[in-house]
Every structure is written in C-alpha cells, then in structure tokens.
N, C-alpha and C positions, 0 to 999 in steps of 0.2 A: 518704133526706134527710129524711123524714117525722119519722122515728122519733126523729132527732137534733134537728130542729125541736121537735117536741113535748116532749122531753127538755130542749132550751133552755128553752122558755117555762115550763114547770114548774118548773125550777131559778129563774128569774127572778121568778116570779110568788113562790115561797117567800120568795126572799131580799127581793123587795120588802115582802112580811107581815111578815118578822120586822124589817124595817128601820122600819116602822111606816105603812107605805103601805096604802092599801086593796089587798084582791086585783083589783081593775078596774084602778087604776093600774097595777099591775103587771103585766096581762094589756096594758096600752096600752102598755107600754114594751116586751114581749116581739113584740109584734105590729108595734110598729116596726123592732126589729132585724128582725125576720123578712122585714118589706120590703124592707129595705136587701140582707139576702142575696140574696132575690130579683129583683133589681136585678142582679144578678153571674152569672146565667143566661143562657148564651148563646142557647139553644133558645126562640124565639118561645112555641111553646104551652108550655112547661113552665114558663116563666117567669110564662106569664099564669095558669098554674093555682097556681102559689106566690103569687101575688097575690091570686087569689081567697081562698085558704086564708086570708091575711095578714088579708083586710078582714072577717073572720068577725067578727060583733058580741059582745061579752062577754056577751050573755045567750043567743044562738046557742051560743056555748062553754060556758056554765055548763049549759043543756038537753043538751047531747053527753055532758059530762063525768058528769051525774048519771044519763044512761042507761045509759051504758059503766059505772058504779059497780054499778048494779043489776043488769046482765047476767050477770055473772060469778055474783054470787050465786044467780041464778035458775038459770044452769046447773047449779052445785053441788047445790042443791035436788033438781033436775030428774036428776041422776046418783045422786045417793043415794037417792031414790024408785025408780029402776030395778031389775031383777035381775038378778044380776051370772050372768055364761054362762060 
C-alpha cells in the first residue's frame, strides 16, 4: 500500500505542479486523498499507521525526499570505489 500511496502522491504532486499549483498545495491534496483512503482500512492499528503517515508535514516530507535522493547517489559512488571481486 505504501508504494501505491507514494506513487499516487508523486503523481498528484506532479499534476498539481503542471496545473500551476505549488508543490506544497499538491502535497496537501495528496495527503487529503491518503487520509480518505486510510479511513477505509478495517484494521485499527493499520489505519492509525496510515493516518500518521498522512499527517506528515510537507517540510518533513521534503527532507525525507531529499535524503532518499542523495542516498542512491552515495551508494553508487561507494560501489564505484569498492574493488570488484
């Protein structure tokens, strides 16, 4: 579910940006959609986990996205430096 939600949030953010909305407005719209999807989860613990993710602030999301973007580049650099066996 997380991958689907992340993909949906990314898509909504991209569409909102193309439509002239700010990325933050697009993120807010995606989070609203996600909260709506969370409310459909029957299991209380899973629903609560989902809602916690949906309540993530835009600033927190941005920091995580930037860290995730930097990590693969660092991993590639480390892999290039390590000797082949």
